[in-house]
Every structure is written in C-alpha cells, then in structure tokens.
C-alpha positions in Angstrom: 353.2 60.9 67.6 350.0 62.3 69.2 350.2 66.1 69.1 346.9 66.5 70.9 344.8 64.3 73.1 342.7 61.6 71.3 339.7 59.8 72.8 338.7 56.4 71.4 335.0 55.8 72.0 334.6 52.0 72.3 331.0 51.0 71.6 330.1 47.3 72.0 327.0 46.6 69.8 324.7 43.6 69.7 321.5 44.1 67.6 321.6 47.9 67.9 320.4 48.9 64.4 317.8 51.2 65.9 319.8 52.9 68.6 323.3 53.2 66.9 322.4 56.1 64.5 320.8 58.0 67.4 323.8 57.4 69.6 326.2 58.5 66.9 324.2 61.7 66.4 324.2 62.6 70.1 327.8 61.7 70.9 329.0 63.6 67.9 327.3 66.8 69.2 329.2 66.4 72.4 332.6 65.6 70.9 332.3 68.5 68.4 332.2 70.9 71.3 335.5 69.5 72.6 337.7 71.5 70.3 341.0 70.5 71.8 340.5 66.8 71.4 340.7 64.4 68.5 338.5 61.3 68.6 337.7 58.1 66.9 334.7 55.7 67.1 335.6 52.1 67.7 332.4 50.2 66.9 332.3 46.5 67.8 329.6 44.3 66.2 329.3 41.4 68.5 327.8 39.0 66.0 324.5 40.9 65.5 321.7 39.1 63.7 320.1 42.4 62.4 321.6 45.2 60.2 323.9 46.6 62.9 327.0 46.0 60.7 325.4 47.7 57.8 324.7 50.8 59.9 328.4 50.7 61.0 329.6 50.6 57.4 327.3 53.5 56.5 328.7 55.6 59.3 332.2 54.7 58.4 331.6 55.8 54.8 330.5 59.3 55.9 332.9 59.8 58.8 336.6 58.9 58.6 336.7 58.8 62.4 334.5 55.7 62.5 336.2 52.3 62.5 334.5 49.0 63.1 335.2 45.4 63.9 332.6 42.6 63.2 332.9 39.3 65.1 332.4 36.0 63.4 329.7 35.2 66.0 328.4 36.5 69.4 331.4 36.4 71.8 329.8 38.6 74.4 330.2 42.2 75.6 333.3 41.4 77.6 335.1 40.3 74.4 333.8 43.3 72.6 335.2 45.6 75.2 338.6 43.9 75.1 338.7 44.1 71.3 337.8 47.8 71.3 340.5 48.7 73.9 343.1 46.6 72.1 342.6 48.4 68.8 342.2 51.9 70.4 344.8 54.4 69.2 343.8 57.2 71.6 345.7 58.1 74.7 342.3 58.0 76.3 339.5 55.5 75.8 335.9 55.5 77.0 333.5 52.6 77.0 329.9 53.4 76.1 326.7 51.5 75.3 324.9 52.4 72.1 321.5 52.7 73.8 322.3 56.1 75.4 321.9 54.8 78.9 325.4 56.2 79.3 324.8 60.0 79.1 327.3 61.5 76.5 326.9 64.9 78.2 329.2 63.6 81.0 332.2 63.1 78.7 333.6 66.7 78.8 333.6 66.7 82.6 335.2 63.2 82.7 337.9 64.3 80.3 338.6 67.5 82.3 339.1 65.4 85.5 341.6 63.2 83.8 343.4 66.2 82.3 344.0 67.5 85.8 346.3 64.5 86.3 345.1 63.3 89.7 343.1 60.3 88.4 343.7 57.5 85.9 340.1 56.8 85.2 336.6 58.4 85.7 333.8 55.9 86.3 330.1 56.4 86.5 327.3 54.9 88.6 323.6 55.1 88.7 322.2 56.4 91.9 318.6 55.3 91.0 317.1 52.4 89.2 314.0 54.1 88.1 312.1 52.2 85.4 313.8 48.9 86.2 311.7 46.0 87.5 311.8 45.9 91.3 312.9 42.2 91.5 315.8 42.9 89.1 316.9 45.9 91.3 316.7 43.8 94.4 318.9 41.0 93.1 321.3 43.6 91.6 321.9 45.2 95.0 322.3 41.7 96.6 324.9 40.9 93.9 327.0 43.9 94.8 326.7 43.2 98.5 327.8 39.6 98.1 330.6 40.4 95.8 332.0 43.0 98.2 331.8 40.6 101.1 333.3 37.6 99.3 335.9 39.0 97.0 339.0 41.1 97.3 337.8 43.7 94.8 335.4 46.5 95.6 332.4 46.9 93.3 330.4 50.1 93.4 326.7 49.6 93.6 325.1 50.8 90.4 328.4 50.9 88.5 328.3 51.1 84.8 330.9 50.1 82.2 330.8 53.8 81.1 334.4 54.8 82.0 337.0 57.1 80.6 340.6 55.8 81.1 344.1 57.0 80.4 346.6 55.0 78.5 348.2 53.6 81.6 344.9 52.2 82.8 344.1 50.8 79.3 347.4 49.0 79.1 347.0 47.5 82.5 343.6 46.1 81.5 345.1 44.6 78.3 347.6 42.8 80.4 344.8 40.7 81.8 344.4 38.3 79.0 342.2 35.7 80.5 339.4 34.1 78.5 336.7 34.4 81.2 336.4 38.2 81.6 334.5 40.3 84.1 335.3 43.9 83.4 333.8 45.4 86.5 336.1 43.3 88.7 339.1 44.0 86.4 338.6 47.7 86.7 338.7 47.4 90.5 341.6 44.8 90.5 344.0 47.0 88.5 343.1 49.7 91.0 344.7 53.0 90.1 343.0 56.2 91.1 339.4 56.4 90.0 336.9 59.3 90.3 333.2 58.4 90.5 330.5 60.4 88.9 326.8 59.8 89.7 323.8 60.2 87.4 320.1 59.4 87.3 319.1 56.2 85.5 318.3 56.7 81.8 316.0 54.5 79.8 317.0 53.0 76.5 316.6 55.3 73.5 315.5 52.4 71.2 315.3 48.7 71.0 315.2 46.2 73.9 317.7 45.1 76.5 319.7 42.0 75.7 320.2 41.2 79.4 317.5 38.9 80.6 317.3 37.9 84.3 319.0 34.5 83.5 321.8 36.1 81.6 322.5 38.6 84.5 322.4 35.7 86.9 325.0 33.8 84.9 327.1 36.9 84.5 327.0 37.4 88.3 328.3 33.8 88.8 331.1 34.6 86.3 332.1 37.5 88.4 332.0 35.6 91.7 334.0 32.7 90.4 336.5 35.0 88.7 337.4 37.0 91.8 336.7 34.8 94.8 337.5 31.4 96.1 334.9 31.8 98.9 332.4 29.3 97.2 335.1 26.6 97.5 335.4 27.3 101.2 331.6 27.3 101.5 331.6 23.8 100.0 334.1 22.6 102.6 332.1 24.2 105.4 328.9 22.5 104.2 330.7 19.2 104.1 332.0 19.6 107.7 328.6 20.7 109.0 326.8 17.8 107.4 329.4 15.3 108.8 328.9 16.8 112.3 325.1 16.6 112.0 325.3 13.0 110.8 327.6 12.0 113.7 325.2 13.7 116.2 322.2 12.0 114.7 324.0 8.7 114.9 324.7 9.2 118.6 321.1 10.1 119.2 319.9 6.9 117.5 322.3 4.7 119.5 321.4 6.3 122.8 317.7 6.0 122.0 318.2 2.3 121.2 320.2 1.6 124.4 318.0 3.6 126.8 314.5 3.0 125.4 314.9 -0.1 123.3 312.9 1.6 120.5 313.6 0.6 117.0 314.6 3.4 114.7 311.4 5.1 113.8 310.1 5.3 110.2 311.8 5.3 106.8 310.7 8.9 106.1 313.4 10.4 108.3 316.0 8.2 106.6 314.9 9.2 103.1 315.0 12.9 104.2 318.5 12.6 105.6 319.7 10.8 102.4 318.2 13.5 100.2 319.7 16.2 102.4 323.2 14.8 102.3 322.8 14.1 98.6 321.8 17.7 97.9 324.8 19.0 99.8 327.1 16.7 97.8 325.6 17.8 94.5 325.8 21.5 95.6 329.5 21.1 96.4 330.2 19.2 93.2 328.5 22.0 91.3 330.8 24.6 92.9 333.8 22.6 92.0 332.5 22.2 88.5 332.2 25.9 88.1 335.8 26.5 88.9 337.0 23.4 86.9 335.1 24.6 83.8 336.9 28.0 84.0 340.2 26.3 84.3 339.3 24.0 81.3 338.4 27.0 79.1 341.6 28.9 80.1 343.8 25.9 79.3 342.4 25.7 75.8 344.0 29.0 74.9 341.2 29.9 72.5 341.1 33.5 71.2 338.8 35.8 73.1 337.2 36.9 69.9 337.5 36.4 66.1 337.1 39.3 63.7 335.3 38.4 60.5 335.3 41.9 59.0 336.8 45.3 59.7 337.9 48.5 58.1 340.9 48.9 60.5 344.1 49.3 58.5 347.0 47.1 59.6 349.5 50.0 59.6 347.6 51.8 62.3 349.7 52.5 65.4 348.5 52.6 69.0 
C-alpha cells in the first residue's frame, strides 16, 4: 500500500553514457526538494552499444531508488517507454530523456498540477526550436499540420514525450498493446484531461542526437499510418483522377483523328503517360504496402521488447 505519492521517472536510453550521469545528478537535486514524494528511477537501456548499461549498474549500486532494464537489442524508444511504464510502481510516472532537453525543474510544478486533481496528465511542448536546423524545423511543423488534418487525434506542435501522468492515465496507455507504437498519438487518443506547459528549447547536455532526418521521416510515417486511413483514400482518389484523365485524353485523340485526320503525334507523349500512370500505381501500391506491413507485424504477436538483464525483483508490486 502506497502511504505517500510515488513518482516513477522513466528514462529511455540509447548510447547515453555521457549524459546519463549528468541527468541523474540534476534530477536528483530536484526530487530531493520534493519532500512529500517518494520516487524511483526506471532506466531503460535500449540495446546501447556503449557503456550505458555499466553506468546504470553503477547508479543502482549507489542508490536503491534506481532500477534498470536492458534490452537484448535496440527495440526503439517507443518500446522503452512501454517497458518503463509497465514496470513502474508509482502512482505517478514521468517520461524524460537523459539528455536534459526535458528540464527537470518543471517537475515540481507538474506534480502540483496533478495533485490538485483537475488533470490526469501534464505535458510539455517547446515554443521555440532554437539551435535546430531550419530544414528540420520546417518539416517538423509540416508533420504536425498534416497529422492534425488527416487523423482523429490532436497533436500539439512542439510536443515532447516529457509528461507526468497519474495511474489512470498510465493504465490506459498500457491497455494499448500494439506492436507498432506511436506514443504522441496514443497520449492524445486516450484523451483524459491534460495540462500543457511551455518552455524554451534546450540543447543536449552531452552526446549527439540519435534522430537523423531519415529516422524522423520514418517515425512520422509510423504515426500517420497508425492513426489515419487517409492515405488509403488518397490512393483511391489518385486512381480515380488518373482514370478520368486517361478517358479524357482518349476522347481528345479520337476527336482529333476524326476531325483533322492527323495520326497520333509522337511516342514521347505516350511514354510520358505510361510513366505517369505507372508512377501513380506504384505510389498506391506503396501506400497499401505500408498498411499491410503493419498488419503483418501485428499478427505475428511478437513481444514489444525482450529484457536481457535487469535488477527488478519479481516480487515488486505495481
């Protein structure tokens, strides 16, 4: 039985050997000031290739509040978040990155908002993208715009995974057991009452970002496919438009032959039309392939993650 509030700090880590000790030092300073709250650190090693796991073990040896899970390979941040929330014992849980781009100083305010009882979660968003490449910021904003137009979930521009949740919110997320996960969409899908806090963009304290432009692009496709069937409708519309265009072009060719007696001019136009229609077909097949691949992975019923090593005791109760 929990006599006082407990916050589980879920920290997904992938090659964070440099930033993790700094993060632990900073977050500990904040949590030590919250005298009326117990806390635990749930560190998730997402198949790191550096000494991240060794750092976690060292922290666990010196602090009984630190528990860790190490995956057998890299399963991705979404799997790490799910694993952390599933093992969390607190009646509150917060998701934070180890690079200190999620300001620990906001945590007391976030906790106080939830304590008041009006909200089930407190989320954060960046109001600036200072220090981020302009091209990356442009496409990020376009992503949020497209997602809000094509899906039934509302995504806040600049939203971070940095979010404090109560147990009701956590349990609702854990009910969503799909293999292909997109947390930002899931946060919105379960709805509940959420308070948003804004902050200025913060640079990484150490190390380099693991999110390349290509990885972010693939991640955006994951989100779009997971929460919208609009691309399937787009494929149908493209097919209808191409059929209408082909019919009109055929009528023009027949009329031209009957009225002017001209032969059909040039092979270049024919090749262009063939390539155009072929491109539309491949585009539509590609959209279908994206959805089919997700169905294929879901039907396999593979585990979302595999834990290779942990110091979590089996008798722990949530």
